[in-house]
C-alpha positions as CSV (number, residue, x, y, z in Angstrom):
1,M,0.0,0.0,0.0
2,K,1.5,3.3,-1.0
3,R,2.1,5.6,2.0
4,F,1.9,9.0,0.4
5,F,0.4,10.1,-2.9
6,I,-2.5,7.6,-3.0
7,S,-3.4,6.5,0.5
8,I,-1.8,6.5,3.9
9,F,-1.6,3.7,6.4
10,C,-3.1,4.8,9.6
11,A,-1.8,3.1,12.5
12,S,-2.4,2.2,16.2
13,V,-2.9,-1.2,17.7
14,L,-6.1,-3.2,18.5
15,L,-6.6,-5.7,21.3
16,S,-8.2,-8.8,19.8
17,C,-10.9,-11.2,20.9
18,N,-9.9,-14.5,22.4
19,S,-10.3,-17.8,20.8
20,T,-9.6,-21.5,21.2
21,K,-7.5,-22.4,24.2
22,V,-6.8,-18.8,25.3
23,P,-7.5,-18.4,29.0
24,V,-10.2,-16.1,30.4
25,V,-8.6,-13.0,31.9
26,N,-10.3,-11.2,34.7
27,T,-7.5,-9.1,36.1
28,V,-4.8,-6.7,34.8
29,Q,-1.7,-8.7,33.9
30,L,0.7,-6.0,32.9
31,P,2.6,-3.6,35.2
32,I,1.4,0.0,35.1
33,T,3.7,2.9,35.8
34,T,1.3,5.7,36.5
35,S,1.8,6.9,40.0
36,I,3.9,9.9,41.1
37,S,7.3,8.8,42.2
38,S,9.8,10.6,44.4
39,K,12.5,9.3,42.0
40,S,11.0,10.7,38.9
41,T,9.0,13.6,37.7
42,Y,7.2,11.5,35.1
43,W,3.5,10.8,35.7
44,Q,0.5,9.7,33.6
45,Q,-3.2,9.5,34.2
46,H,-5.2,6.2,34.6
47,V,-8.6,5.1,33.5
48,D,-10.8,2.1,34.2
49,Y,-13.7,1.7,31.8
50,K,-16.7,-0.6,32.4
51,M,-19.2,-0.4,29.6
52,T,-22.4,-2.3,28.6
53,I,-23.5,-1.9,24.9
54,D,-26.7,-3.0,23.2
55,M,-26.3,-2.9,19.4
56,D,-29.2,-2.9,17.0
57,V,-27.8,-4.2,13.7
58,N,-30.9,-3.2,11.7
59,T,-30.8,0.5,12.6
60,Y,-27.1,0.7,13.3
61,Q,-27.9,2.4,16.6
62,Y,-26.7,1.4,20.0
63,K,-27.3,2.3,23.7
64,G,-24.6,2.3,26.3
65,T,-23.7,2.8,29.9
66,Q,-20.2,3.7,31.0
67,K,-18.7,3.6,34.5
68,L,-15.3,5.3,34.4
69,V,-12.9,5.4,37.3
70,Y,-10.4,8.2,36.6
71,T,-7.2,8.6,38.7
72,N,-5.5,11.9,38.7
73,N,-1.8,11.1,39.0
74,S,-0.8,14.6,38.0
75,P,0.3,17.2,40.5
76,D,-2.5,19.5,39.4
77,V,-6.1,20.1,40.6
78,L,-8.5,19.4,37.7
79,N,-11.6,21.6,37.5
80,R,-12.9,20.2,34.2
81,V,-12.7,17.1,32.1
82,Y,-13.3,16.5,28.4
83,Y,-14.5,13.5,26.3
84,H,-14.0,12.7,22.7
85,L,-17.2,12.0,20.7
86,Y,-15.5,11.0,17.5
87,F,-18.7,9.8,15.6
88,N,-20.0,13.4,15.7
89,A,-17.5,14.2,12.9
90,F,-19.6,12.3,10.4
91,Q,-22.3,15.0,10.2
92,P,-22.8,17.6,7.4
93,G,-21.1,20.8,8.5
94,S,-18.7,19.2,10.9
95,E,-15.0,20.3,11.1
96,M,-14.0,17.1,9.3
97,D,-16.5,17.7,6.6
98,V,-15.6,21.4,6.0
99,R,-11.9,20.7,6.2
100,S,-12.2,18.0,3.6
101,R,-14.1,20.2,1.2
102,T,-11.6,23.2,1.6
103,I,-8.2,21.6,1.7
104,A,-6.4,21.6,-1.7
105,D,-6.0,17.8,-1.9
106,P,-8.7,16.1,0.0
107,D,-8.5,12.5,1.0
108,K,-10.5,10.7,-1.7
109,R,-12.1,8.4,0.9
110,V,-13.7,11.5,2.4
111,G,-14.1,14.1,-0.3
112,D,-17.5,15.7,0.1
113,R,-19.2,12.5,1.2
114,I,-19.9,13.7,4.8
115,S,-21.9,16.7,3.4
116,K,-24.2,14.3,1.6
117,L,-25.1,12.1,4.5
118,K,-28.8,11.6,5.4
119,P,-30.0,11.7,9.0
120,N,-30.1,7.9,9.1
121,E,-26.5,7.7,7.7
122,I,-24.7,10.2,9.9
123,G,-22.8,9.3,13.0
124,Y,-23.4,10.6,16.5
125,I,-22.8,10.0,20.2
126,K,-25.4,11.7,22.5
127,V,-24.6,11.9,26.2
128,N,-27.9,11.6,28.0
129,S,-26.6,11.8,31.6
130,L,-23.3,12.1,33.3
131,K,-22.5,12.0,37.1
132,Q,-19.4,12.5,39.2
133,N,-19.5,10.3,42.3
134,G,-23.3,10.3,42.0
135,T,-23.7,14.1,41.4
136,T,-25.2,15.2,38.1
137,L,-22.8,17.3,36.0
138,K,-23.3,20.1,33.5
139,H,-21.9,19.2,30.1
140,E,-22.0,20.6,26.6
141,T,-21.4,18.9,23.3
142,V,-19.2,21.0,21.1
143,G,-18.6,19.2,17.8
144,T,-16.6,16.1,18.6
145,V,-15.8,17.2,22.2
146,L,-17.8,17.0,25.3
147,E,-17.0,19.8,27.8
148,V,-17.7,18.9,31.4
149,D,-17.8,21.1,34.5
150,L,-17.0,19.1,37.6
151,A,-19.1,19.2,40.7
152,K,-16.0,19.0,42.7
153,P,-12.3,19.5,41.6
154,I,-10.2,16.3,41.3
155,Q,-7.3,16.6,43.6
156,P,-3.8,15.2,42.9
157,G,-3.8,11.4,43.6
158,E,-7.6,11.3,43.8
159,S,-9.8,8.8,42.0
160,V,-13.4,9.7,40.9
161,T,-16.2,7.7,39.3
162,F,-18.0,9.1,36.2
163,D,-21.3,7.3,35.3
164,M,-22.6,8.0,31.8
165,V,-25.7,6.9,29.8
166,F,-25.4,7.5,26.1
167,D,-26.8,6.5,22.7
168,A,-25.2,6.5,19.3
169,Q,-25.5,5.8,15.6
170,V,-22.8,4.2,13.5
171,P,-22.1,6.3,10.4
172,V,-21.8,5.1,6.9
173,Q,-18.2,4.0,6.5
174,I,-16.2,7.0,5.4
175,R,-13.0,7.3,7.5
176,R,-11.8,4.5,9.8
177,S,-15.1,3.8,11.5
178,G,-18.5,3.0,10.2
179,R,-21.0,0.5,8.8
180,N,-21.0,-1.5,5.5
181,N,-17.5,-0.5,4.2
182,K,-16.7,-1.0,0.5
183,E,-15.9,-4.6,1.1
184,G,-19.2,-5.3,2.9
185,V,-18.0,-5.5,6.5
186,A,-21.0,-4.7,8.6
187,L,-19.4,-2.9,11.6
188,S,-16.0,-1.3,11.9
189,M,-16.3,0.1,15.4
190,T,-13.3,2.4,16.0
191,Q,-13.5,5.6,18.0
192,W,-17.0,4.5,18.9
193,Y,-17.4,5.3,22.6
194,P,-17.2,8.5,24.7
195,K,-13.4,8.5,25.4
196,L,-11.9,10.6,28.1
197,A,-9.3,13.0,26.7
198,E,-5.7,12.8,27.8
199,Y,-4.2,15.3,30.4
200,D,-0.5,15.3,30.6
201,F,2.5,17.6,31.4
202,E,1.3,19.8,28.5
203,G,-2.3,20.0,29.8
204,W,-5.5,18.8,28.2
205,H,-5.5,17.3,24.7
206,A,-9.2,17.8,23.7
207,D,-8.5,18.1,20.0
208,P,-11.5,18.1,17.6
209,Y,-11.6,15.0,15.3
210,I,-10.8,16.4,11.9
211,G,-9.2,13.4,10.3
212,R,-5.9,12.6,11.9
213,E,-4.9,10.4,14.8
214,F,-5.0,10.1,18.6
215,H,-3.7,10.4,22.1
216,G,-5.3,8.3,24.9
217,V,-5.2,7.5,28.6
218,W,-3.6,4.2,29.7
219,G,-6.0,2.0,31.6
220,N,-8.2,-1.1,31.6
221,F,-11.4,-1.9,29.7
222,N,-14.3,-4.2,30.7
223,V,-16.8,-4.3,27.9
224,K,-20.0,-6.3,27.5
225,L,-21.4,-6.1,24.0
226,T,-24.9,-7.4,23.2
227,I,-25.5,-8.0,19.4
228,D,-27.3,-10.2,17.0
229,K,-26.4,-13.8,17.6
230,N,-25.4,-14.4,14.0
231,Y,-22.6,-11.8,14.2
232,V,-18.9,-12.8,14.8
233,V,-17.0,-10.2,16.9
234,G,-13.3,-9.5,16.9
235,G,-11.4,-6.7,18.5
236,S,-9.6,-5.5,21.7
237,G,-9.4,-7.6,24.7
238,Y,-9.7,-11.2,25.9
239,L,-13.1,-12.9,25.5
240,Q,-14.4,-13.9,28.9
241,N,-17.3,-16.0,28.0
242,P,-16.5,-18.3,25.0
243,N,-19.0,-20.9,26.2
244,D,-21.8,-18.4,25.6
245,V,-21.0,-17.2,22.2
246,G,-19.6,-20.1,20.2
247,H,-18.7,-18.9,16.7
248,G,-15.6,-21.1,16.5
249,Y,-14.6,-20.5,20.1
250,E,-13.9,-23.4,22.3
251,T,-17.1,-24.3,24.2
252,T,-17.9,-26.8,26.9
253,S,-21.6,-26.1,26.9
254,I,-24.3,-25.3,24.4
255,N,-26.1,-22.0,24.5
256,T,-29.8,-22.8,24.6
257,S,-31.1,-19.2,24.9
258,N,-34.0,-18.3,22.7
259,S,-32.8,-14.7,22.5
260,N,-31.9,-13.3,19.1
261,K,-28.8,-11.7,20.7
262,L,-25.7,-12.8,22.4
263,T,-23.5,-10.9,24.9
264,W,-19.8,-10.9,24.3
265,H,-17.7,-10.0,27.3
266,F,-14.2,-8.6,26.8
267,V,-11.5,-7.5,29.2
268,A,-8.5,-5.5,27.8
269,P,-5.8,-4.8,30.4
270,N,-3.4,-1.9,30.2
271,V,-4.3,-0.3,26.9
272,H,-5.3,3.2,25.8
273,D,-8.2,2.3,23.4
274,F,-10.8,-0.3,22.7
275,T,-12.0,-1.3,19.2
276,W,-14.2,-4.1,17.8
277,A,-15.6,-5.2,14.4
278,A,-18.5,-7.5,13.7
279,D,-19.9,-9.3,10.7
280,P,-22.2,-12.3,10.2
281,D,-19.8,-13.7,7.4
282,Y,-16.5,-13.6,9.2
283,I,-14.3,-16.6,8.9
284,H,-12.2,-16.9,12.2
285,D,-8.8,-18.6,12.0
286,T,-6.1,-18.8,14.7
287,R,-2.3,-19.3,14.6
288,Q,0.0,-19.7,17.5
289,V,3.3,-17.8,17.6
290,P,5.9,-20.0,19.3
291,N,6.6,-18.6,22.8
292,G,4.3,-15.7,21.8
293,P,0.7,-14.7,21.4
294,L,-2.2,-16.5,19.7
295,L,-3.0,-14.7,16.4
296,H,-6.6,-14.3,15.3
297,F,-7.7,-13.6,11.7
298,F,-11.2,-12.4,10.8
299,Y,-12.1,-12.1,7.1
300,K,-15.2,-12.3,5.0
301,N,-16.4,-15.6,3.6
302,T,-17.7,-13.6,0.7
303,L,-14.2,-12.9,-0.6
304,D,-13.4,-14.8,-3.8
305,N,-11.3,-18.0,-3.4
306,K,-8.1,-16.4,-4.5
307,K,-8.4,-13.6,-1.9
308,K,-9.4,-16.1,0.8
309,E,-6.3,-18.1,-0.1
310,N,-4.3,-14.9,0.4
311,W,-5.6,-14.7,4.0
312,K,-4.5,-18.3,4.6
313,K,-1.0,-17.5,3.2
314,L,-0.8,-14.4,5.3
315,Q,-1.0,-16.3,8.6
316,P,2.6,-17.8,8.7
317,K,3.9,-14.4,7.6
318,A,2.1,-12.7,10.5
319,V,3.7,-15.1,12.9
320,A,7.1,-14.2,11.4
321,L,6.3,-10.5,11.7
322,I,5.5,-10.8,15.4
323,E,8.7,-12.7,15.9
324,Y,10.7,-10.1,13.9
325,Y,9.4,-7.1,15.9
326,S,9.7,-8.9,19.2
327,K,13.4,-9.7,18.4
328,N,14.3,-6.3,17.1
329,I,12.2,-3.9,19.3
330,G,11.0,-5.8,22.4
331,K,8.8,-8.7,23.3
332,Y,5.1,-8.4,22.5
333,P,3.5,-8.3,25.9
334,Y,-0.1,-9.5,25.4
335,K,-1.4,-13.0,24.8
336,Q,-3.1,-12.4,21.5
337,Y,-3.3,-10.2,18.5
338,S,-6.0,-10.0,15.7
339,V,-5.9,-9.1,12.1
340,I,-9.4,-8.1,11.1
341,Q,-11.0,-7.2,7.7
342,G,-12.7,-3.9,8.1
343,G,-12.2,-0.1,8.0
344,D,-11.0,1.8,4.9
345,G,-7.4,0.9,4.5
346,G,-5.3,0.1,7.5
347,M,-5.3,1.3,11.0
348,E,-3.8,0.2,14.3
349,Y,-5.6,-0.3,17.5
350,A,-5.1,-2.0,20.9
351,M,-4.0,-5.6,20.2
352,C,-5.3,-5.7,16.7
353,T,-5.6,-3.9,13.4
354,L,-8.5,-3.3,10.9
355,I,-7.4,-3.6,7.3
356,T,-9.2,-3.8,4.0
357,G,-8.9,-7.4,2.9
358,N,-9.7,-7.6,-0.9
359,R,-6.0,-7.3,-1.7
360,S,-3.2,-9.1,-3.5
361,Y,-1.1,-11.3,-1.4
362,G,1.9,-8.9,-1.3
363,S,-0.4,-5.9,-0.4
364,L,-2.1,-8.0,2.3
365,V,1.3,-8.8,3.9
366,G,2.5,-5.3,3.5
367,V,-0.4,-3.6,5.2
368,T,-0.3,-6.2,8.0
369,A,3.4,-5.6,8.5
370,H,2.9,-1.8,8.8
371,E,-0.2,-1.9,11.1
372,M,1.3,-4.7,13.3
373,A,4.5,-2.7,13.8
374,H,2.3,0.1,15.2
375,T,1.7,-2.2,18.2
376,W,5.2,-1.2,19.2
377,F,5.4,2.3,17.8
378,Q,2.3,4.0,19.1
379,F,0.3,1.4,21.1
380,L,3.2,0.5,23.4
381,L,5.3,3.5,22.8
382,A,2.2,5.7,23.0
383,T,3.2,9.0,21.5
384,N,0.8,11.8,21.0
385,E,0.0,11.2,17.3
386,A,-1.6,14.6,16.8
387,K,1.5,16.5,17.8
388,H,4.3,14.0,16.9
389,E,2.7,11.9,14.1
390,W,6.2,11.2,12.6
391,M,7.4,9.4,15.7
392,D,5.0,6.5,15.3
393,E,4.4,6.6,11.5
394,G,8.1,7.1,10.7
395,S,9.4,4.5,13.1
396,T,6.7,2.0,12.0
397,S,7.5,2.6,8.3
398,Y,11.2,2.1,9.1
399,I,10.9,-1.1,11.0
400,S,8.2,-2.6,8.7
401,D,10.3,-1.9,5.6
402,L,13.1,-3.8,7.2
403,A,10.8,-6.6,8.3
404,M,9.3,-6.9,4.8
405,N,12.8,-7.0,3.2
406,D,13.8,-9.8,5.5
407,I,10.6,-11.9,5.7
408,M,9.5,-11.5,2.1
409,K,13.1,-11.9,0.9
410,E,12.9,-8.7,-1.2
411,G,16.7,-8.4,-1.5
412,K,16.9,-4.6,-1.2
413,E,20.3,-3.2,-0.4
414,N,18.6,-0.2,1.2
415,P,14.9,-1.0,2.2
416,T,14.4,2.7,3.1
417,E,15.4,4.1,-0.2
418,K,11.9,5.1,-1.3
419,A,11.4,7.0,1.9
420,Y,14.5,9.1,1.2
421,N,13.4,9.8,-2.4
422,S,10.0,10.9,-1.2
423,Y,11.3,13.2,1.5
424,I,13.8,14.8,-0.9
425,Y,10.9,15.4,-3.4
426,L,9.0,17.2,-0.6
427,A,12.0,19.2,0.6
428,K,12.5,20.6,-2.9
429,S,8.8,21.1,-3.6
430,G,8.2,24.2,-1.5
431,K,5.4,22.5,0.3
432,E,7.3,21.1,3.3
433,Q,6.3,22.1,6.8
434,S,8.3,21.3,10.0
435,L,7.6,18.0,11.7
436,T,6.5,20.1,14.7
437,T,3.3,20.9,12.7
438,H,0.2,19.6,14.3
439,A,-1.2,16.8,12.2
440,D,-4.4,18.7,11.4
441,R,-2.5,21.9,10.4
442,Y,-0.7,20.8,7.2
443,R,-1.6,22.8,4.1
444,F,-1.6,19.6,2.0
445,N,-2.6,16.1,2.8
446,Q,0.3,15.0,0.6
447,A,2.8,17.0,2.7
448,Y,1.4,15.4,5.8
449,G,1.8,11.9,4.4
450,I,5.3,12.4,3.2
451,S,6.4,14.2,6.4
452,A,4.9,11.7,8.8
453,Y,5.7,8.5,7.0
454,N,8.7,9.2,4.8
455,K,10.6,11.9,6.6
456,G,9.8,10.2,9.8
457,E,11.3,7.0,8.4
458,V,14.4,8.9,7.2
459,F,14.8,10.3,10.7
460,M,15.3,6.8,12.0
461,A,17.3,5.4,9.1
462,Q,19.6,8.5,9.0
463,L,20.1,8.3,12.8
464,G,21.8,4.9,12.1
465,Y,24.1,6.8,9.7
466,V,24.9,9.4,12.3
467,I,25.5,7.1,15.3
468,G,26.2,3.7,13.6
469,E,23.8,0.9,12.8
470,D,24.6,-1.2,15.9
471,N,24.0,1.8,18.1
472,L,20.7,2.4,16.4
473,K,19.6,-1.2,17.0
474,Q,20.5,-0.8,20.7
475,T,18.7,2.6,20.8
476,I,15.5,1.1,19.6
477,K,15.6,-1.7,22.1
478,K,16.5,0.6,25.0
479,Y,13.8,3.1,23.9
480,F,11.2,0.3,24.0
481,N,12.4,-1.0,27.3
482,D,12.4,2.5,29.0
483,F,9.2,4.0,27.5
484,S,6.7,1.2,26.7
485,F,3.4,1.7,28.4
486,K,4.2,5.4,28.7
487,H,3.9,8.5,26.5
488,P,7.3,9.3,25.1
489,T,8.2,12.6,23.4
490,P,10.7,13.4,20.6
491,N,13.3,14.2,23.2
492,D,13.0,10.7,24.7
493,I,14.1,9.0,21.5
494,I,17.1,11.3,20.9
495,R,18.2,11.2,24.6
496,T,18.1,7.4,24.4
497,A,20.3,7.5,21.3
498,E,22.7,9.9,23.2
499,K,22.9,7.5,26.1
500,V,23.6,4.5,23.9
501,S,26.1,6.2,21.6
502,G,27.8,8.7,23.9
503,L,27.3,11.4,21.3
504,E,25.6,14.8,21.5
505,L,22.6,14.7,19.2
506,D,20.3,17.6,20.1
507,W,21.3,19.3,16.8
508,Y,19.9,16.3,14.9
509,L,16.5,16.5,16.5
510,T,16.4,20.3,16.2
511,D,17.4,20.6,12.5
512,F,15.7,17.5,11.0
513,A,12.5,17.4,13.1
514,Q,11.9,21.0,14.2
515,T,12.9,23.0,11.1
516,T,12.8,22.5,7.3
517,N,16.6,23.0,7.1
518,T,18.0,20.7,4.4
519,I,21.3,18.8,4.0
520,D,23.4,19.7,1.0
521,Y,27.1,19.0,0.8
522,S,29.2,19.2,-2.3
523,V,32.7,18.5,-3.6
524,K,34.1,22.0,-4.4
525,A,37.6,21.3,-5.6
526,I,40.2,18.6,-6.1
527,K,43.8,19.7,-6.5
528,G,46.4,16.9,-6.4
529,N,46.1,15.4,-3.0
530,S,44.0,18.2,-1.6
531,V,40.2,18.1,-1.4
532,T,37.8,20.9,-0.6
533,L,34.2,20.3,0.4
534,E,31.4,22.8,0.9
535,R,28.3,22.9,3.1
536,I,25.5,24.5,1.1
537,G,22.5,23.4,3.2
538,L,21.8,24.8,6.7
539,M,21.7,21.4,8.3
540,P,25.0,20.0,9.5
541,M,26.1,16.3,9.2
542,P,29.1,14.2,9.8
543,L,30.4,12.8,6.5
544,D,31.3,9.4,5.1
545,I,33.6,9.8,2.1
546,T,35.2,7.4,-0.4
547,I,38.2,8.6,-2.3
548,T,39.6,6.9,-5.4
549,Y,43.3,7.7,-6.1
550,T,44.8,8.1,-9.5
551,D,46.4,4.6,-9.2
552,G,43.0,3.0,-8.6
553,E,43.3,2.5,-4.9
554,T,40.2,3.5,-2.8
555,E,40.1,4.7,0.8
556,D,37.2,5.5,3.1
557,F,37.3,8.7,5.3
558,Y,35.1,9.9,8.1
559,I,34.8,13.7,8.9
560,P,33.2,14.1,12.4
561,L,30.8,16.9,13.1
562,Q,32.3,19.0,15.8
563,M,29.1,19.6,17.7
564,M,28.6,15.8,18.1
565,R,31.6,15.8,20.5
566,G,32.7,12.4,19.3
567,E,32.5,9.9,16.4
568,K,30.4,6.9,15.5
569,P,32.2,3.5,15.3
570,T,33.9,3.3,12.0
571,S,36.8,1.5,10.2
572,A,37.3,4.6,8.0
573,T,40.2,7.0,8.4
574,I,39.1,9.7,10.8
575,K,39.9,13.3,9.8
576,P,39.7,16.4,12.1
577,D,36.3,17.7,13.1
578,W,34.3,20.0,10.8
579,A,32.7,22.9,12.8
580,W,29.2,23.8,11.3
581,A,29.7,27.5,10.9
582,Y,32.6,27.0,8.4
583,P,31.1,26.7,5.0
584,T,34.2,24.9,3.5
585,Y,36.5,22.2,4.7
586,T,39.9,21.3,3.1
587,F,42.0,18.2,3.9
588,N,44.9,16.4,2.4
589,V,45.3,12.7,1.6
590,K,48.3,10.5,0.9
591,K,48.2,10.5,-2.9
592,D,46.7,12.4,-5.8
593,V,42.9,12.1,-6.0
594,E,41.1,10.8,-9.1
595,S,37.6,11.1,-7.7
596,I,35.6,11.6,-4.5
597,Q,32.2,10.4,-3.4
598,I,30.3,11.9,-0.4
599,D,27.9,9.4,1.3
600,P,28.6,6.5,-1.0
601,K,25.9,4.3,0.6
602,K,23.3,7.1,0.2
603,L,22.2,7.0,3.8
604,M,22.3,10.8,4.2
605,A,19.2,12.8,3.1
606,D,21.3,15.1,0.9
607,I,18.8,16.9,-1.3
608,N,21.3,17.3,-4.2
609,K,23.3,14.1,-4.8
610,E,24.6,15.4,-8.1
611,N,27.2,17.5,-6.4
612,N,28.3,14.8,-4.0
613,K,30.9,13.5,-6.3
614,K,33.6,14.8,-8.6
């Protein structure tokens, strides 16, 4: 699946429903680092959701109750809270609708479709009542955000209980969520419940839902979903009552109820979202990862035989992908993961992904590789996607390109080459904005896509060029170990790289991620055994160089960047440091020079490679 000009993988990680031989889970199994510690200034909020949902598959409407226990681990007194009501975006005149109709290059999946929705096709979430510890609260729905005035401020360290009654309607499938997607999946239930907004060291993140991605509070989900008994459900969490639902789950008793509905009970421990999908025609397969999770696959029986065979062939590759990511990032911590046909492309959620499934085999593996990688980069390393979209999309694109090259035996010398080319195209187009741009504030969707996915991928790949590939591998593992189940920021990844490599790297984060400064080095002159290089772009870099002498011998050189205060591990001949402010750098070598090549492996994002050799 192309990640820029055509469509963009959207990523997060779903928790999937449990199947054969997977134990019922009633308690949180994973450690939670949320309380204020005297040894650290880091803190994060905590939520416990308990929801009961009654879905009418004929009207696509559902009623819900929600009991939410919210723990304020911050040092601040909270006077208000906010909820996301994402489905409200799918109404004519919403911010998502207007933005799609006014941006220069709208997402083709959205276009002007929201503006044409009829009353029985729109999405909505209506909050009928809300109480704080039994006291009724004043609240106002403002677009996709519920603004709530508290009856009593929430003190630091205090837990309060919010009780809510709501009803909702599932919109026609347009973006991520919805009913009856283009492949006929009945219900893709993402961003479907009133979700408490995140409050962190930067304050509240009650962003309107305009089309981008998310930031959520870590916690536990206990969800009971009542739905037509013919529907198969997959999604976040462990199924608690397989005996009651059947549908391919191991049962020791027969459900003799005369009801037309079944209740599915899921528990999802230590996640920051909950998603599900349902369809009467789902085939449900499982595959065990050795010493790892049980994988679940939900796909439509109405697919043609070739496409269903692709889903069968996908399953051993999905096992290999879990193993690759666990080895190269960190061990997958849950007992299951689901790949579910649904949605409008590909999107990650807690312990699972929704992907469109009417694909070629290569495309099916590719989108699964990308969305599954988001389990690590965004769902376990839970960055704020709205503010730092490149951190999860770029890292995911980087590691999934490496995984595809390995598992699918693609044989690429540089699996990240396309990302470099796309970034360089954007940098020279005049449309680039800094990676500090909020995901909703890009002037062009194309610029957002290339920035988040491709420039973000180059950030990781080029970091390996700067500090050395082995150091990058260690950095990724340490980053996961130190920041999984937390909300890391850009500074956390670069500080991790500094601790691993011993180098000063703030300049790299500043120039590449916080400005649109570009890299451009050139060979200015060769005179006998003397070489002069020139820095044209504003962004500094250390340089790998290969020189060919007039007698045919070659020699590799490394010119350190002075502000790094050190060098990466290298077998090349190390020359004196180059201080950034000096536009030129001259050095001598042992013999007359025939030619010189800057960055021979093309791992530096130099926007003009034509002047890199002479």
